PLY file of the C-alpha trace (Angstrom):
ply
format ascii 1.0
element vertex 365
property float x
property float y
property float z
element edge 364
property int vertex1
property int vertex2
end_header
0.00 -0.06 0.01
1.58 3.34 -1.01
1.71 6.28 1.42
-1.13 8.78 0.97
0.90 11.56 2.63
3.76 13.38 1.10
6.07 12.70 4.07
6.43 9.04 4.75
7.87 7.95 8.21
11.21 7.58 6.55
11.18 11.15 5.39
9.61 12.51 8.31
11.69 14.95 10.50
10.32 15.45 13.87
12.88 17.91 14.84
11.23 20.46 12.80
8.11 20.19 14.96
5.95 19.06 12.13
2.85 17.18 13.16
0.85 14.84 10.77
-2.57 15.85 10.64
-5.23 14.73 8.12
-8.53 15.38 9.73
-8.78 18.83 11.32
-10.95 19.92 14.40
-13.59 21.00 11.98
-13.98 17.63 10.42
-12.30 18.41 7.30
-9.93 16.03 5.40
-6.57 17.42 4.13
-7.10 18.33 0.42
-6.39 15.55 -2.05
-6.24 12.82 0.61
-8.50 9.95 0.01
-8.72 6.17 0.58
-7.10 6.06 3.98
-10.32 4.73 5.84
-13.51 3.57 4.09
-16.87 5.11 5.42
-17.62 1.78 7.09
-14.17 1.93 8.88
-14.82 5.46 10.00
-18.36 4.47 11.34
-16.83 1.47 13.18
-14.28 3.61 14.87
-16.68 6.31 15.85
-19.18 3.70 17.32
-16.40 2.12 19.53
-15.18 5.48 20.53
-18.82 6.59 21.62
-19.03 3.25 23.57
-15.68 3.93 25.23
-16.62 7.34 26.16
-19.93 6.36 27.66
-18.29 3.36 29.54
-15.74 6.02 30.93
-18.46 8.04 32.31
-20.27 4.89 33.91
-16.89 3.77 35.44
-16.39 7.15 36.89
-19.77 7.25 38.53
-19.23 3.65 39.81
-15.96 4.41 41.49
-17.62 7.30 43.29
-20.22 4.92 44.51
-17.61 2.54 45.81
-18.38 -0.08 43.23
-14.83 0.19 41.47
-11.35 0.41 42.77
-9.34 3.67 41.78
-10.30 4.31 38.16
-8.16 5.78 35.22
-10.27 7.98 33.05
-10.05 7.52 29.17
-11.93 10.49 27.76
-10.04 12.55 25.23
-7.75 9.81 24.00
-10.13 7.54 22.18
-8.89 8.31 18.61
-5.42 7.40 19.35
-6.16 4.13 21.08
-8.85 3.04 18.47
-7.18 4.02 15.23
-3.74 2.61 16.22
-5.13 -0.81 17.14
-7.40 -0.77 13.85
-4.33 -0.51 11.88
-2.89 -3.80 13.12
-3.42 -7.47 12.22
-5.24 -9.69 14.41
-2.02 -11.59 14.81
-0.25 -8.59 16.24
0.44 -8.11 20.04
-0.79 -5.23 21.88
1.01 -4.21 25.02
-1.28 -1.83 26.94
-0.61 0.80 29.57
-4.16 1.74 31.00
-5.88 4.23 28.97
-6.55 2.54 25.74
-10.07 1.16 26.22
-11.36 2.02 22.67
-8.51 -0.13 21.36
-9.25 -3.17 23.81
-12.74 -3.05 22.72
-11.91 -3.07 18.95
-9.56 -6.12 19.65
-12.48 -8.04 21.04
-12.22 -7.69 24.75
-15.60 -7.92 26.42
-16.89 -5.08 28.41
-17.75 -7.33 31.33
-14.02 -8.21 31.42
-13.02 -4.64 31.56
-15.42 -4.02 34.35
-14.27 -7.23 36.11
-10.71 -6.00 35.99
-11.80 -2.53 37.20
-13.39 -4.09 40.27
-9.97 -5.44 41.44
-10.68 -8.96 40.26
-7.90 -10.81 38.50
-10.35 -12.74 36.50
-10.78 -9.74 34.42
-7.27 -10.14 32.79
-7.53 -13.90 32.26
-8.66 -13.74 28.66
-6.60 -10.82 27.52
-3.75 -13.13 26.09
-6.44 -14.87 23.98
-6.85 -11.38 22.17
-3.16 -11.12 21.82
-3.10 -8.69 24.57
-0.95 -8.71 27.67
-2.61 -7.55 30.91
-2.94 -4.06 31.77
0.41 -2.42 33.17
0.14 0.01 36.14
3.89 0.48 36.91
4.94 3.27 34.62
7.01 2.00 31.46
7.61 -1.44 32.75
5.67 -2.88 29.71
8.07 -1.42 27.16
10.83 -4.02 27.48
8.23 -6.73 27.47
6.88 -5.67 24.18
10.33 -5.64 22.78
10.79 -9.11 24.06
7.68 -10.40 22.30
8.51 -8.80 19.01
12.17 -10.08 19.27
10.81 -13.69 19.93
8.45 -13.32 16.94
11.48 -12.10 14.81
13.73 -15.05 15.82
10.80 -17.44 14.97
10.44 -15.98 11.59
6.89 -14.63 12.22
5.51 -11.53 10.60
4.07 -10.33 13.92
4.43 -6.86 15.33
4.18 -5.72 18.91
2.67 -2.38 19.70
3.28 -0.99 23.23
1.43 2.01 24.70
2.87 4.38 27.21
2.54 8.03 28.33
4.83 10.92 28.00
5.88 10.53 31.76
6.98 6.98 30.85
9.72 8.46 28.66
11.58 9.67 31.73
11.98 5.98 32.95
14.88 3.88 32.32
12.47 1.03 31.01
11.85 3.32 27.83
15.37 4.04 27.13
16.24 0.17 27.59
13.45 -0.95 25.50
13.76 1.53 22.49
17.57 1.14 22.45
17.33 -2.66 22.47
14.73 -2.50 19.73
16.83 -0.23 17.72
19.97 -2.35 17.83
18.19 -5.63 17.06
15.66 -4.13 14.71
12.60 -5.71 16.39
9.21 -5.48 14.83
8.03 -3.00 17.59
5.90 0.12 17.53
6.58 2.42 20.47
3.45 4.45 20.85
3.49 7.23 23.20
0.15 8.82 24.30
1.34 12.35 25.03
-1.62 13.68 26.80
0.42 16.61 28.15
0.46 15.69 31.76
2.37 13.03 33.66
-0.08 13.22 36.60
0.65 16.82 37.75
3.87 17.22 35.81
3.54 19.05 32.29
5.38 17.87 29.29
7.35 21.09 29.33
9.28 20.14 32.29
9.16 16.22 31.56
11.89 16.73 28.99
13.90 19.31 27.26
13.13 17.86 23.80
11.05 19.94 21.58
9.11 16.66 20.78
9.02 13.16 22.16
9.13 11.85 18.62
12.47 13.30 17.99
13.97 11.11 20.72
13.82 8.32 18.10
16.98 10.00 16.25
19.17 8.97 19.20
18.07 5.22 18.90
18.64 5.12 15.10
14.77 4.63 14.42
12.13 6.65 12.71
9.87 8.86 14.74
6.75 10.62 13.91
4.56 13.26 15.71
0.94 12.80 14.86
-2.26 14.56 15.90
-3.47 12.00 18.32
-7.07 13.19 18.15
-7.13 12.46 14.34
-8.05 8.80 13.51
-6.75 9.22 9.84
-3.34 10.39 10.98
-2.94 7.80 13.76
-4.10 5.07 11.60
-1.69 5.99 8.64
1.29 6.43 10.96
0.65 3.06 12.69
0.00 1.30 9.39
3.32 2.46 7.95
5.12 1.62 11.03
3.79 -1.77 11.07
4.46 -2.30 7.39
8.22 -1.16 8.19
8.36 -3.62 11.12
6.90 -6.70 9.02
9.53 -5.81 6.25
12.54 -6.24 8.69
13.10 -2.55 8.96
12.79 -2.29 12.80
10.79 -0.34 15.35
9.05 3.22 15.01
8.36 5.78 17.73
5.04 7.44 17.36
4.14 10.30 19.47
0.40 10.95 19.55
-0.30 14.51 20.73
-3.40 14.34 22.55
-5.14 15.24 25.90
-6.70 13.62 28.78
-9.96 15.65 29.52
-10.51 14.15 33.10
-8.13 13.62 36.07
-5.17 11.31 35.95
-6.92 8.92 38.09
-9.98 9.25 40.45
-7.35 10.00 43.17
-6.38 13.15 41.44
-7.67 16.66 41.14
-6.53 18.33 37.98
-7.90 21.76 39.18
-4.79 21.94 41.30
-2.32 22.14 38.44
-4.17 23.16 35.11
-6.63 25.85 34.17
-10.16 25.71 32.94
-8.93 27.71 29.86
-6.42 25.03 28.89
-9.16 22.39 29.23
-11.53 24.44 27.11
-9.11 24.84 24.39
-8.51 21.14 24.12
-12.28 20.39 24.30
-12.49 22.26 20.80
-10.23 19.37 19.62
-12.29 16.60 21.04
-11.68 13.44 18.96
-15.27 12.16 19.03
-16.71 15.51 18.10
-14.32 15.67 15.15
-15.39 12.31 13.68
-19.01 13.19 14.21
-18.42 16.55 12.15
-16.78 14.52 9.38
-19.75 12.04 9.36
-22.34 14.74 9.31
-20.45 16.47 6.43
-20.82 13.28 4.35
-24.47 12.77 5.46
-23.58 9.41 7.13
-24.94 10.39 10.70
-27.50 12.45 12.30
-29.17 12.97 15.56
-31.42 10.09 15.12
-28.66 7.65 14.54
-26.81 9.15 17.49
-29.64 8.63 19.86
-29.96 4.95 18.83
-26.26 4.35 19.24
-26.22 5.92 22.61
-29.24 3.94 23.66
-27.59 0.70 22.44
-24.30 1.51 24.22
-26.15 2.22 27.46
-27.56 -1.31 27.31
-24.41 -3.00 26.51
-22.72 -1.11 29.36
-25.49 -1.92 31.90
-25.48 -5.69 30.88
-21.77 -5.65 31.29
-21.79 -4.21 34.77
-24.36 -6.69 35.88
-22.25 -9.64 34.66
-19.10 -8.25 36.11
-20.64 -7.78 39.44
-21.85 -11.41 39.62
-18.16 -12.62 39.31
-16.85 -13.95 42.66
-13.53 -12.46 43.71
-10.99 -14.74 45.12
-8.72 -12.82 47.43
-5.97 -15.36 47.15
-5.28 -14.07 43.58
-3.38 -11.19 45.31
-0.63 -13.75 45.69
-1.30 -16.09 42.79
0.07 -14.12 39.89
3.36 -12.45 41.02
5.75 -15.34 40.48
5.98 -18.94 39.17
6.98 -19.76 42.76
6.51 -17.39 45.62
9.37 -15.84 47.29
9.85 -16.76 51.02
8.78 -13.32 51.97
5.64 -13.66 50.17
4.95 -17.17 51.43
5.17 -15.60 54.84
2.80 -12.86 53.90
0.37 -15.29 52.37
0.22 -17.47 55.50
-0.52 -14.30 57.54
-2.94 -13.28 54.99
-4.96 -16.63 55.25
-5.01 -16.41 58.96
-6.53 -13.07 58.93
-7.85 -11.24 56.10
-8.20 -14.16 53.78
-9.04 -16.80 56.10
-12.78 -16.88 55.55
-12.65 -16.66 51.64
-11.87 -19.22 48.76
0 1
1 2
2 3
3 4
4 5
5 6
6 7
7 8
8 9
9 10
10 11
11 12
12 13
13 14
14 15
15 16
16 17
17 18
18 19
19 20
20 21
21 22
22 23
23 24
24 25
25 26
26 27
27 28
28 29
29 30
30 31
31 32
32 33
33 34
34 35
35 36
36 37
37 38
38 39
39 40
40 41
41 42
42 43
43 44
44 45
45 46
46 47
47 48
48 49
49 50
50 51
51 52
52 53
53 54
54 55
55 56
56 57
57 58
58 59
59 60
60 61
61 62
62 63
63 64
64 65
65 66
66 67
67 68
68 69
69 70
70 71
71 72
72 73
73 74
74 75
75 76
76 77
77 78
78 79
79 80
80 81
81 82
82 83
83 84
84 85
85 86
86 87
87 88
88 89
89 90
90 91
91 92
92 93
93 94
94 95
95 96
96 97
97 98
98 99
99 100
100 101
101 102
102 103
103 104
104 105
105 106
106 107
107 108
108 109
109 110
110 111
111 112
112 113
113 114
114 115
115 116
116 117
117 118
118 119
119 120
120 121
121 122
122 123
123 124
124 125
125 126
126 127
127 128
128 129
129 130
130 131
131 132
132 133
133 134
134 135
135 136
136 137
137 138
138 139
139 140
140 141
141 142
142 143
143 144
144 145
145 146
146 147
147 148
148 149
149 150
150 151
151 152
152 153
153 154
154 155
155 156
156 157
157 158
158 159
159 160
160 161
161 162
162 163
163 164
164 165
165 166
166 167
167 168
168 169
169 170
170 171
171 172
172 173
173 174
174 175
175 176
176 177
177 178
178 179
179 180
180 181
181 182
182 183
183 184
184 185
185 186
186 187
187 188
188 189
189 190
190 191
191 192
192 193
193 194
194 195
195 196
196 197
197 198
198 199
199 200
200 201
201 202
202 203
203 204
204 205
205 206
206 207
207 208
208 209
209 210
210 211
211 212
212 213
213 214
214 215
215 216
216 217
217 218
218 219
219 220
220 221
221 222
222 223
223 224
224 225
225 226
226 227
227 228
228 229
229 230
230 231
231 232
232 233
233 234
234 235
235 236
236 237
237 238
238 239
239 240
240 241
241 242
242 243
243 244
244 245
245 246
246 247
247 248
248 249
249 250
250 251
251 252
252 253
253 254
254 255
255 256
256 257
257 258
258 259
259 260
260 261
261 262
262 263
263 264
264 265
265 266
266 267
267 268
268 269
269 270
270 271
271 272
272 273
273 274
274 275
275 276
276 277
277 278
278 279
279 280
280 281
281 282
282 283
283 284
284 285
285 286
286 287
287 288
288 289
289 290
290 291
291 292
292 293
293 294
294 295
295 296
296 297
297 298
298 299
299 300
300 301
301 302
302 303
303 304
304 305
305 306
306 307
307 308
308 309
309 310
310 311
311 312
312 313
313 314
314 315
315 316
316 317
317 318
318 319
319 320
320 321
321 322
322 323
323 324
324 325
325 326
326 327
327 328
328 329
329 330
330 331
331 332
332 333
333 334
334 335
335 336
336 337
337 338
338 339
339 340
340 341
341 342
342 343
343 344
344 345
345 346
346 347
347 348
348 349
349 350
350 351
351 352
352 353
353 354
354 355
355 356
356 357
357 358
358 359
359 360
360 361
361 362
362 363
363 364
């Protein structure tokens, strides 16, 4: 498939601060660009993004009601998650961080499994590998070397498998980022390093996270291509990810993609963004909302209207309520706290486990 953009990843120069954008905030495509995503593709992406956004609102409400553990909001980053996963093959691996729900749903993860996980039940992660996904990663950046290992193993086996790993801008300050990208560059592993730059690593702004003008330009030091894309643009994200996957399958090694986006809510439900960012900043980014952008595009093509929107929201609401009901029926086994750390428990964990069984866990499972 030829590139539909003048600057392919090979020719792209992130040090100039250029950003790949194909669909602008008004829902208009870059002049002369066509064929990247079919109408059916855009509709599918839009529907899953709406489901993800509505699920996000439900999960926030449930956490406040004490029905979920600490929750990590997703709103604002649906385009980057959905369009990147949509560009992959079903045989490719996804190594998530924690803010890519739209992508998980596209890959086939059941919403009841998502809610089960969010309730602190290990059974919610059980089926992720069946979808070529690793369980969610809470330690910042620790999943990056894992993705390199998966893709390197695939390369050694002669498979045409790609591993895409998600991480935030804050993770680029971790040693795991350097180790993973450096290893991938040296051994030309078929890895896509996908940075969700949502501008804030909890309360630390990107401006003091790194002195680099962009995160994408960090790729230069590792000898791999880097591209800065509008993370709220499904067309740009899909194109960059597709080209990165094609490069990887051709044996040309990894790519670093920086998706420039914004988290609209708090870092987690334990966070209060009002303490470190302004309402003016949030309002500016709301004008670039990824879901509203696709809706405008669909409206211009007369593929969507308020009646279809109402029907979609009613359907999503039912799907969400059914998923919640199913998840809340799944019995939690407190022993799972210890069951999935190591193949064999360390002596210290064995002692803790025995104490746990005598006290907190003694009446369960």
